[in-house]
N, C-alpha and C positions, 0 to 999 in steps of 0.2 A: 785525423783525416777520416777514419772509419765512422766516427760519430757524425761528421758533416754529411757523409754519404747517406747515413740512415735518415737524417733530418731531411735531406733532399728527396729521398724516396717517399717519406710521409707527406711532404708538401705536394709532390706530384700526384700521390694517391688521392688526396682530398681535392686537388685541382681537377683530376679526372672525374671524380664524383660530381663536382660542380658542373662540369661540361655535360655530363650525362643527365643531370637533373632537368626535368621538364615541368615548368610552372604553368598552371591553368588559372585563368582569370574568369570568374563568373559574375555577371552583373544583370540588373533589371533591364528588360528590353525597352521599357518606356522611359525611365528616368536615367538610365545608364549608370546608376549607382551600384557600387560593389555590393555583393550579397554574401554576408558571413553565414556560416552554419550549413552551407550546401553540402549534401552527402553525395560522394561519388564512389561507387562500388561495382565490383564485377558481378555479372549476372549470376554466377555461381557464388554463393555467399562466402564471406571471409574478408578478402582484402578490401578495405574501405578507407576513405580519406574525407576530411571535412575542411572546407575553406575557412581561412582565418578571418579576423575582423576586417581585413582589406580585400576579402573576396578571392584570395589566392591560396593555392595549394600545390605542393609538389606531387605529381602523379606518375613519376618515372617508373615506379614499380608496376604500373598497369600497361606498360609499353607493349603494343601489339595485340591487346585484347580486342575481341570482336564484339563483345556485348558488355556495355557499360551502362549503368543506371545513374542518372543525375536527378536529384530530387530535393525539394524544399517545400514544406507546407505553405500553401498560398500561391504556388506556382505549378505550371504544367510540368510533369515529369518527362524526362527524355530518355530514350534508349538508343544509344549510338555506339560507334566503334572508335578505336584509337585513330584510325585513318580519317574518320569524320572530324575529330577534334583537330587533327593536323591540318586539314583543309580549311579550318576556321582560324588558323594561326593560334590555336589554344586560347581563344577568347570566346566564351560561350554566353549567350543571352537567354534568360528564362522569361517566359510570358506569364503575367499574373493570372491565376485561376483559383477561385475560392474552393473548388472541388478538387481534391487530390485523389487520383485514382489508385495511386500506388505509393507505399511508403516502406522504408526498411524497418523491420522489427527484430528484436533480439530475444524476446521472451519465449518463443516457441522452441528454439534450438540453442540458445545462448550465443548465437552468431548472427551477424547482420544477414537478413534474407528478405526478399520481397514479401509484402503482406499477401500478394496474390499467389504466393507459393505455400501458403499455410492453410491447411484444411479447416482448422478451428477458428474461433472468433477472437480477434485481438483488437483492442481499441487503443489508439495513440492519442495522447493529449498534447496539444500544441503549446510548448512552453512560452512562445511569444505572446500568448494571451493571458499569462499569469497576472501581469500588472492591470490589464483591462478588467478582469473578473474579480480581482482583489480578494482572494480567499483568505479567511482568517487563519486557517491552518491547512495542513496537507490533506486532512479528511474532507474539508470543504472543497479543495481542489479536485479530489476524486469525484465528489458529488456533482461538480459542475459539468461532468461529462453527460449527465442525464441517464447513465446506465449503471451507476453504483448507488445503492440506497445507503444512507448514513444514519445510524442511530447514535443518540447522544444521551448519556446519563448525567452529564454535567457540561458546563461551558468548556472546560479544559478536556475535551475528548472528541471522539468521533470513531465509531465502530462500523466499518463497511459491511454491507450485506450483499453477496453476489450469488445469484441463482439459488437462493434458499439456504445458503450457508454463511457462517460468520465466525468471528473469534478464531479459535485455534484450528478451524477447518479451512482457513485461508492463509496464504503465505505472502510475506513481504521479503523482497530482495533489494539491497541497496549496493550499487556499484559491484554487482556480481556476488555479494555476500548475503547469506541467509540471515535475516533479522529475528525470526522466530526463536524463542528460547524454550527451555524445558518447563517453564512455569506459565506459559501461555494457557489461559483457561478457556473453558467452554462458554463462560459468560462473556459479556461485552468487553472488548479490548480497546484501549485508548493509545496504544503504542505508536500508531502512525503519526500522531502529532509531534513526535520527537524529530521528525524530518522538517527541515526548513523549506517552505514552499518557494522562497526566493533563491535557493541554492540548487534547485532541481533543473536539470537540463533536458531530461527525457522521462516521460511517464508512460508505461504501457500496462494495460489490464488484460491478462490472459484469462478468458472465461472458460470454465470447466476444468476438469482435473489437469494439474500441471506437475504431478508427482514425478514423472519420468525425468524431467530436467531439474526439479527443485526438491524432491524428496518428500518426507513426511509433512503432513498438514495441508498440502496443496490440493484439497479435495474439491472445493467450490471454485477455485481460481488462484491466480498469482498476480500480485501487483509488483511490478518491476520498475525501480527508479534508478536513473543515472544522474549523478550530481555534476555540477560545473567542473570542467577540466581545464587546466592551463594550456596555453599554446607555447611551443618552442619557436626559436627563430628570433631575429632581431626585431624588436618592437618596443615602443615607448610604454610607459606606465598607463594602463587603462583601468577604468573603474566605473561603478555605478553606486549612487547613494540615493536612498529612498526613505521618505517619511510618510506615515499614513495615520489618519484619524477616522474613527467610525463612531457614530453618535449613539447607537443602541447599547453599546457597552463601554462607552468612553475610551475606546481603544487608542493607545499611543504606541506606534511601532516605528522603529528605525532600522534600516538595513544598509549595509555597504559591502561591496565585493570589489577586489582589486587584483589585477593580474599584470605580470611582467615576464617577458621572454628575452633571452639572450643566448644566441648560439644554440647549443644542445639543450639548454635548460629552460624550464618554464615554471612560474610560481603563481599561485592563486590563493588569496585569503578572503574569507567571507565571515561576516558577523551580523546577527540580527537580535533585536531585543523587542519582545512583545509584552505589553501591559494592558490587561483587560479589567474593567470594572464590572460591577454587578449588571446583569443583563435585564433590559426592559422588554417586556412582551408587547404585542399589539393590543388593539382595543376593539376590533370588529369581529363579530361572530364568535365570541369566546365562550368558555365554559366556566361556571362559578368555581369549580375545584381546580382550575388552572391558576387561580390567583394565589398570592403569598400573603395571607392576612396577618400572620405573626411569625416570629422567629425567636430563637433562644439566645440570650446573652448572659454571660456570667458576670455578676456584679457583687462585690464584697463576699466572695467565696460561696456564692449561691447562684443557682440558675433562675433567671427571670424571663418570663414570657413578655416579649415586647410587641406592641401593636405596630404593624408596618404602616407608615403614613401614606405610602403609595403601593398598594398590593400588586401593581403591575411590575414593580421592581423585584426581581428574584434575588433577594438578599442571600448571600452565601454562594456566589457563582464566580466572582472575579479571581484572577490568578495572573502570574507573569512567567515568562519563559526566556531563556537565553540560548542562542545557537551559535556555535563557532565551527569553522571549517578551514583546514589548511591543506593545500595540494602542492606537490612538487613532482615535476616530470623531467625525466632525462632520456633523451634520444641518443643512446650511446653510439649507435651506428645505424646504417640504413636498414638493418634487419631487426634491431632490438630497441625496445622502449621499456623504461621503468617508470612506475608512477606510485608515489606514496600519498596516502590520504589520511587525514585526522579529522574525526567528527566528534563534536561534544554538544550535548543538549541537556539542560537541566531546567526544572521549574521550581516555583515556590510550592507551598501547599495548595492542592487543588481540592476544594470542597466538593464532595459527592452529593450533588443536589437532590437526587432521587431519594437518598436516605434521610436527608435533612427535612424532607416534607412528609415522611412516613408518620402515621398516627396510629395509636392504639387507644380504643375507647374515647376517641375524639381528641386525644392529647398527643403532642409531638413526642416522639420516642427518643430522638438523639439530640444531645446538646452539641456534639461535635462528631463529624464523620469526614475525615480528610484523607485523600491520597497524599502521602508525604511527598517530598521532592522526588520527581521522576527523572532519573539521570540515565543517560545513554552516552557511552563513549566508544569510539571505534578507531583502531589503527589498522590500516590495510595496506598491503604492498602487492602491486600487480606487475608481473613480468610478461611482456609480449614479444614473441619471436616470429618473424615472417620471412621464411626462406624454405622453399620446397625441399623436403627430405623423403626418404623411402616410406616412412610411416605417417608423415603428416606434412602439410603445406604450411600450417600455422599452429601455434600453440600459445596459450595464455595460462598463467598460473597466478592465483590470487590467494594469499594467506592473510588471515585477519584475526585480531583479538578484539573482543567486545566486552564491555563492562556495563551491566544493568543494575540499577538499584531502585527498588520500589518499597513503599511502606504504606501501612494503613493505620490511621489514628482515630479511635472512636471512643465515645463516652456517652452513656445514656443520661437522659435528663434526671437530675436529682442524685446521681451517683458521683461520688468524689474520686472514683478510680478511673483513670484513663489508660487505655491499652494502646501500645505502640508495637506493631509487628512489622519487622523489616526483612526484606529478601534481597540477597545479592547473588548475581549470576556472573561468573567468568566464563566467557564463551570463546573457544578456539576453533578455527576452521581453516581448511585448505581445499581449494578446487584446482584441478588441472584439466583443461579442456583442449581438445585437439580437433583439427579439421583437415580432411584429405579430399581433394577433388579427383574424380576419375573421368575426366572428359566433360563435355558441355552439359551443364545442368544435371550432373550426377555426382553426389558428394556424400561423405560419411563424416559425422561428428561423434566423438566419444569422449569420455572423461571419467575421472574418479573424484570422490569427495570424502573428506573426513571431518567430523564435527564432535567436539566434546564440550559439554556444559557442566560446570561445577556449581551447585546450588548451596548457599549457606543461608539459614533462616533462624531468626531470633525473635524473642518476644519479651516485652517489658510491661510492667504495670506501675503506674505512677499515681501516688495519692496527692491530689491537688491541695489538700488541707495542710499536710506537713511536709510535702515534697519528697517523701520517702519513695524509693524505687525498689522493686522486687522483680524476680523472674516471673514470666507469664508463658503460657503455651505459645509455641511458634506455629506459624501457618503451615509450614512444610517440614519434613525431615531434612537433614543434610544429605545431599544426594549427588550422584553423577549420572548424566544421560549422555550416551554416545551414539554416533551414527557413522557407518562406513558403507560406501556405495560405489558401484560402477554402473555406467549408463552409456547408451549410444543411440543414434538416430541415423536413418538412411533416407535420402531423397533422390528421386529420379524422374525425369520426364520420359514417359513411355512412348508417347507420340505427340503429334502437334496438338491434340485435344485432351490428353490425359497425363496427369502427374500423380506420382505415388509417394507416400511418406509413411514411415513406421519408426517406432522407438521402443526401447526396452530398458528396464532398470532393475537391478538387484540391490536390496538394502538390508543391512544387518544393524539392528539397534540393540543397545544394552542399557539397562537401568539398575543401579544399585542405590539403596536407600538405608540410612542409619537413623532409627527412631529413638535413640537414647536421649536426644536433646529434649524429648517430651516425656521421659520415663516417669518423672515425679507427678505429672498431671494425668497421664493415661497409662495405668499399669496393665498393659496388654501382654499376653504370653509370647511375645516375640520382640526382637530388637533390630533385625535386619531383613531386607528382602533383596533378591537378585533375580532379574529377568533378562531374557534374550529373545528377540523377535526377528523373524525372517519375513521379508516382503518382496514380492515380484509384481511389477506393474508395467503396463505397456500401452501403446496406442497404434492404430493403423487408420490411414485416411487417404482419400482420393480427391483430386481436384479435376473436375471435368469441365471443359470449355467447349460447349456446342458452337460458340462463336466467340471472338476475342472480347466482346463486351459483356459476356454472360458466363458466370462460373457457378458450379454446383459442387459443394464440398461435404460429402458424408464423412463422419468421423466416429470411431468407436475408441473410447479411452477409459483407463482405470486410474484411480488414485488411492492413497492410503494415509492413515494417520496412526503412528505408533504410540502406545501409551507413554505419557510423559510424567514428570514429577507431580503435576497438578492432579492427574488421574489417580496415581498410586499413592501419593504422599499426603494429599489434603484429606486425610481420613478422619480427622478429629473434630470436624464440624458436625457434632452430634445434635440430635433432637431428642426431646424427652422420650425415653424408652427405646432408643435405637443408638447403635454405635457402628461406625464405619471401620473396616479392617482391610488390610492389603489382600489382594488376590494374586497369587503367584501364577495363575493360569490365564491372566489377562493377555489378550492378543490384539494385534492391530485391527482397526476397522477399515473396510474397503468401500470404495465408490465405483459403480459401474455406470458409464455414461455413453449415451448414443445421441448424436445430433446431426443436423443437416444445415448447412449454411448456403444461402443463395445470395448472389451479388449481381446486380445488373446496372450498367451505366449507359447513358446516351450522350456520347461525345463528352464535352466538358460542361454540360448544363444540368444533367439529372443523374442522380445515383440512388439506387434502392438496395437495401440489404434486409435479409430476413433470416432468423435462426429459430429452429424448433429443437427442443432438447428434452431428454428424460434421464434422470439420475436416480439410481438406487444405492442407498447407503446400507450396507449389510454388516452384521456383527457390530452394530453401534455400541459404544461404551456408555452404559447407563447404570444407575443404582438399582440393585435388586437384592432380595433376601439371600443369605449366604450361610454356609456352615463353617464354624471355626472349631477345629479339633473334633469334628463330627457333631457339634451341637449348634442348633439354630439360635441359642440365647446364651448370654454370659452375664455374670454379675459385673456391672460397670458403675463405678462411683457409688457403690452401695445399692444399686438398683438393678433388677433383672431387666436386661435390655436385649432387644432383637438385634441380630447380627446382619449388617448390610455390607455390600462390597460393590465396587465398580465391576461390571461383567459385560461380556459381549452377548447381550440378550435382547436386542431390539433391532428394528429396521426403520428406515425413513425413505419416502419417495418424493421426488421433486420433479415437476414437469412445468414447462413454460415456453414462452416465445419472446424473442427480442426483435424489434423491427426499427428501421430507420430510413429516412429519406432526406436527401439534400437537393435543393433546387437553386441553381445559379441564374437569377434573372438577368444579371449583367456580370462583368468581371469583378465588380465590387460588392454586389448585393446578393446575399445568400440566405436562404431559408433552410433551417435544419430542424428535424424533429426526431425524437427517440421515444420509443414506447416499450415498456417491460411488463410482462404479465407472468406470474408464477403461482403455482398451487403446490402445497406440500402436506403430507401426513406423516406422523411419527407414532410408533407403538408405545403404549403406556404400560404401567406395571401389571394391570389386569388383562393385558393383551388386547384391549380395545385401542382405538386410534384417536388422535387429536390433530387438528391443523398444526403444521410445523411452526415452531416459534420464530425461526429466522427466515421464513418465506415472507418477504415483505408484500404489502398490497400492491396492486398495479400502480406504477408510477412512470413518470416521464418528463419530457422537457421539449419545448418548441422555442426556437431562437431565430430572430431576424437580425442579420449582421450586415453592416455597411463598413467595409474595411478599405482604407487607403493608407499610404505611407505616413501621412501627417494626421489623419483623423480616423478614429475607429469608434463605432457605437454598436451596442447590442441591446435589443429588447428581448427579454427572455421570460417565458412563463414556465413555472414548475408546478407539478401537481401530484397528488397521491389520492388513490381511491380509499374508501372507508373500509374498516373491518368491523363487521357487526358482531354482536355478542355470540351469535351462533357460529361464526367463523373464527372466534377468538381462541387461540391456543389455551389449553387448560392451565398451563403455568402462568400465562398472562392474566387470567381471570382473577388470580390471587393478588394482583397489584392494583387495587382500585385507585391508589393515589396518582397513578400515571395516566388514567383514562377518564374520558367523559362518561356520563351516565345517561342511558336511554330512558324511554318512557316507563319501562318496567323496573328501573333502578339497577340495571345491569351495566357493567363497564363495556365500552366500545371505543373504537378509534375513528373519529369523524374524517371525512375527506377534506382536502384543502387545495386551494389554488392561489398562487402568488405571482406577481409580476416584478421583474427587476429591470433596471435601466442602467447600463454602464457605458462610459465614454472615455476616450483617451485623445488628448491633443498634443501633438508634437510642436511646442511653441517655438523652439529654436533647434539647432542641430544637437544641442546638449541638454535641453530642458523639456521635460514631458509632464503634463498635468493629467491626472486621472480622477474622474468624479463619477459618482453613481448614487442611485437610490434603490435599495433593496426592499422588497415587500411594500411596494408603492401604496397599496390599498390598506396597509396597516392591519392585516389579518392576525387574529390571535389563534395560533394553532400549535399543536404538538405532534411531531412526526411519530408514526407508529413505534411503539416499544421504547420511546425516549422518555427520560426522566425530566428533562428541562423543556420549557416552552420556548419555541423558536423566537428569534428577534422580531420586534415590530418594525415599523418603518425605520429604515436605517440609512442615514446619509454617510457616504464614504468620500474621502478626499485624500489623494496622495500626490506627492511631487517627487519626480525622479530626475536626478541629474546624472549625465553620462559624460565621460571625457576619455 
């Protein structure tokens, strides 16, 4: 009898919950079709909900709220109250508008907040346009924004440059988890391609230092990605299947994602396979040294130089990639949600094209130079709790384990010994983030973070003649890199025209390295190193609104990068007469940034934004002469060699502007233009200065879009200014294989301008056709600092089925 009473109480409890639930329906004001993906959140960040595929969402937790934001890209945002929704019988209609004046972003504080409440510059990329723009990988997706410059050393790559910084001075975050590892290097990085562009639901680029929220490395900016998430509730099986072909590299891609929800549970699976052939460059306005006249092929145990029958085909660029993702969500009660995510990405060997075209005395240097299979796997578990308590109103905890594997396989022409150096990183992390509201538009966010990276590095030498294998020097020592941090931010509206925000972070980093794995190759008088680093960063900003349609956002911010294993451990890449050794006194480098952001809009037809910024990188980590045991030289490999070490001995300055304009001629016709100009200098060994290597030339994008529910088309022009020899960084002048030659025989990077046309047709309710032409005029160009020549005229075709 007692058990029956308990069962009755449980039934009554859930019945009461159902009675209290309030469902909101959001639909298009013209077509009356339900709108999925609409975000509804309180004006004070934190509580937020998203409509499901049927345009519905339970918003009972927002009951009584006076300020609610309702927004979806492509539609006018609404600011209303619970009472307003009640008067509409909880059926809300949104009007199409190509200009979105406000959008919720998470990158600035790790919680949903209005972009108009962020003093810094944040760019949101609309995921609904992924199929239309057909990016080959996630780096190209970032580049489609017109505000991120992408460098490519090979087809299987893409290294973003943001405000004069690149590589390990930029940070990647995926589903709230730090992706940067202890072996991210200062050279160009290709790790962003591990992300599947078809599995991304939200992309934000935070420009300028983001170290307060994301820790070490976020000096130039942070790229924050959220992937597809399952829906709970009763729903049938839903899915998307897409296949794509691109002519310039004979691409064959297939993708599928499937979701199912039942009661408290939600499930989502995603799989993508990409297969790229050798890339064909364009034919117009090219440079003779852009061509690929010959390549190396091993025939009968010897290297043969093969004449390329079509020098516009960049032999040695094709690769393939597999991406898998599985998500499981459990809404255990009205306050608690659990979400587990599994990500897996792996590639085949990726030829490093810029090394394959290197020549010495007119002859090709490398018979083989591959990045071996690049593997990334992540398991993460997120717990969210939404119930006001004394210390917080909401909390989310994300724990993650990531596995990274990279390798480099190289062999010089005529040499029978092939070197294979492999690195493995096991990365563990946990973040706990809290949010506390203190009245209308006044809130505090704070959190703690712990990260551990364990690095294992090995090297093998393989004789191709007799297939014997022996040990070779590894790229890194075996090492452990750790980070422990606490951080917080405070936001408050001071009056009707002024908002204030500030943030602070304390970070403790540790690095231990064991060099005994290379003892037989490098007999240095030490075996271990141990370092500890303390870092404090912060920011303070204001948002001044002289009128509702105009905002001025001054911001002062700092960022840092703590030494990692690549800085301390990659010490054995010696040059004749020089040897690198560890420096126990190495400290973090710091960035100091000042910027001002201006935003002005005229109703829903014109929007203008402008940013001016200046960044100083102080105590930059660079190679400099060093003393080992009091001596500037040591006997190394039988030769008297100068001692070098990474030291905090240089500075860099970056200044620039970013500008944009959006003009809505009609509700469907939109003109967008983005322009980026930056200049940088960096200190050299002799204390002179050189243009900064990662300060891209002026670049931008202008796009004319016509967007309806059934038909979308975009005509885009992308362009880059030239970099003359006089403006060429000293480091780049030593890479003639990558650049054109001016009238004096000096290397330089020419300007370029291309046009792309993309279109999307919704043939039926379940079938979509996407077609486009990239580089319509078939220009032959190579982006600044890139090793590979860009695609020539490229025809793309994809078919997407949804159910």
